[in-house]
N, C-alpha and C positions, 0 to 999 in steps of 0.2 A: 286751681289758683297757682300752685307751685309750678306746674308745667308751663303756664302762661308766663310766669316770671322768668323761668329758665329760657323760654323761647325769646323773650324780650332781651335778656342779657346776651344771648347768643347773637341776636341781631345787632346789638350795639358793638359787640366784639368784632363781628364781621365788618361793620362799618368802619371801625377804627383801623382794622387791618387794610381795608380798601384805601383809606386815606394815606396810610404809610406806603402802600404800593404805588399810588398815584404820584407821590413825591419823587419816587425813583423813575417811574415810567414816563411821566409828563411834567418835567420841572418848570415848564412854561405856564403851568397853572398851579396855584397854591390853595390849599384847603386845610382848615383846622377844625377840630372838634372841641378840644379843651384848650381855651386861650382866654386871656383877659378881655372882657367885653369892651373895656375902654380903649383898646387898641384898634377898634373898628367903629365905623359909623353904621347907622342903620341903613338898610337898602332904601327906605323911603327918603331919608335925608340925602343920601348919595345921588339919587335920581330926582331930586326936587327941582322945581322951576328956578332957573338962574343959578343953579349949583355950580360952584367952581370945579367940583369933581367932574361934572359932565363936560364942561368946557375943556378941562385938561385932557379928558379922554378923546374928545373930538379933535383937539390939536394933535394928539399922539398919532392919529390916523395918517397925518401927513408924512410919517416915516415910511409908509407903504408905497407911496407914489407921489409924483409932482403934479401940480395942476388940479388938485381936488377942489370941488365946490362943496357946499354944505350937504347937499343930497348924497354925494359920493362918500363924504365923511360919515354920514349917518348909516349908509349901507354897510360900510366897512366896520363901523362900531357895533352894529347889531349882530353882524356875522361873527365878529371877534368875541363879543361878550357871550352870546348864546353858545358858541362852541366851547369856551372855557367853562361856563357854568355847567354844561352838560358833560364835560369831562369829569368835573368834580362830583356832581350829583349822580351822573351815570355810573361812575366807578362804584359808589356806595350802593346804588340801586341794583346793579347787576350782580354784585357780590353778596348782598344780604337780603334784597327784596324790600328794604326800607326806603321810604321817600324822604330824603333829608329836607329840612327847613332852613333857608338862609336867614340867619339872624343878624349877621354883621358883614360888612363889605368894605374893602379899600382897594385902591389901585396903587401898586407899589413898583418901585424899580428893583431890578435884580440883575445879576451878571450871568450871562449865558455864553456858551461856546459857539463860535461861528467860524468855520474853516480854520480851526486851530488857534483862533484868537479869542480873547475874552472881551465881550462887549456888553454895554448896559442896554437893557430892554425893559419893557413894562409888562405887567401881568395883573390880573385880578386875583385878590386873595379873599376867599369865602370863609366865613365863620358859620358852621352849620350845626344844627341839632339833629341827632338821629333818634327818631321816636321809637319807642317800643310799641309793638302792636301784635295782635293775634295773627296767626298764620292766615294768609289770604290767597285766594285763587289768583292765577296769573292775570286773568281779565280784570279783576278788581284792582290789582297792583298797578296795571297799566293805566287804568282810569285815574287812580290817585296821582300817579306821576304826571299824566296829561293835565289834570286839573291844577296841580300845584305849579307846573311850568307855565301854563297859560295865565294863571293868577299873578305870578311873579313878573311875567313879561308885559302884561297889558299896560300898566302905567308907564313903563319905559318906552314902549312903542308909541303911546299917545304923546309923551313928552317930546320924543325925537320928531314926530310928525309936526308938532307945533313949532319946534325950534328950527328944523332943517327943511321941512316941506316934503319929506319922503313919505309916500303913502303908507297907510297901515298895512294894506295887502302886500305890498312889496317887502315890508319888514317881517311880516309873519312868515312869508316864504323863506326868507333868509334865516329866521329863527328855527324853522323846521329843518332846514339844511344843516344848521349847526348841530342840532340834536342828533340827527341820523348820521352825520359824519363822525361825531364824537363816539356814538355807540359802536360804529364800525371799527374805529381805532382801538377802543377798549377791548372789544371782542377779539380782534386780531392779535393784540398783545397778550391776551389771556388764553389764547387758543380755544376761544369759544365764539368764533365769528358768526356761525349760523344762528346760535341762540340769541346773540346780541342783535342781529338783524331782525329776527322775529319779534323781539321785545320792542325795538324801535318802531317797526311798522305798526305794531299794536297800539302805539301811542299816537302816531301822527295820522294814521289812516282811520280816524274816527268820524262818523257822520256828523256834519255840522261843526266840526272843529276848524278854527282859523288856521291850523297847521296843515290841514288836508289839501292836497292838490294832486291832480293826475300826473303831473310831470315828475314829481319826486319819486324816485325808485332806486333800487340797486341793480347793477348790471355786471355780470361776469364777462371779463374781456380776456380773449385768448390771443397769443402771439407766438410766432416762431423766432427763436434766437439761436446763437451759436451753441449754447448749452442744451438746446432742445426746446420742447414746448413749454410755454409759460402761461399762467392764468392768475388772475386776481380779480376780486370783486371791488367795484368802485361805487360810491354813492353819486348818483346823477342829480344835479341840483334842480330845484324848482324856482329859485330866485336868482337875481343877478346883482353882483356887488358893484357894478358899474366901473370896474377897473378899466374897461376898454375906452372909457371917456377921459382917462387921465393922459398926461403927456407920455407918449411912447407906449401906452397901454395896449392890451389885447384882451381877447376873451379867455377866461380860464378854461382849462381842458375839460372840465365837467359842466360848463356853462349851459344853461337852459336855452340860450339863444343860438347855439350851434346846431347845425343839422346833425341828425343822429349819426350818419356815417362819418362825417368830419370829426365829430367828437370821438367816435370809436377809433379812428385812425390816430388821433392825437394820443389817446390812452394806450393804444398798442405801442406807439413810440415811447411813451413814458415807461411802460412795462419793460420794453427792451433795454432802455437806458438804466433801469434799476436792477437789471439782472445781477444776481450774486450779492445784492445788498439787502439788509433787513428792511422790512416794510416800513419801519419808522413810524412817524406820527403824521406824515403828509396825507392830505385828503385832496390834493390837486385843486385847491381853490384859490383864494386870494394870495398874492405874492407875500413873501416874508418881508419884514421891515428892512429898510435900507440902513446900513451902519456907516 
């Protein structure tokens, strides 16, 4: 009994440390463990039918491009939300093995740096509970994360399908992309890229899962540059954010709609352009919000 309590306490401590690390590494996502519940709404209320929170989040997507319709807004929102959710939940999971439960949610404005300027942007703020649990095998942990993520996303995807007309299958692919992209970023920042990739694939590549698709994978890209040989692993998407349908839009460099060699050439160019720079938090997906 004492060993179980000590293991549970260590898991909570690791989860709290992961949240602190997340705030420094990814300030565009906010997560709290100990915070007043009244400062947050419940996820069910946030994603309710005709919710003003949903409408505000859909309207916020217009900052990413001009000429969006509701389907494009929904595609961007589900990609945006699932990525931020999995940065928060993934940081805790990869550090502690715990599968956090989202008990509160809000969309908030914050100030971020953009090219030396301070600009206002929006982010999701998650209030989470980190459960104590017995030590579990990796496979069981992966199943728990998968089931919790699917359970959380299911009503959101159903709501956006009704509200915006974007199919559930298209949204599940974008949600899986958000998860695998977030895990890659966390692993890269923590110097545990291979382990994070293995954990992510163990979640999304489950038989019968709505997250599973043959197109979703990781790929190592190599390029020659002035400083010598370069290499980086990218997450190749299974879904499309529809950015190419906006005014002046294009396909993202990891887009599932690109031919494989065209995509690789784009990623080699991206890799050369980023030579000498930290990997940062980019996943070469949707564009950043316009300011």
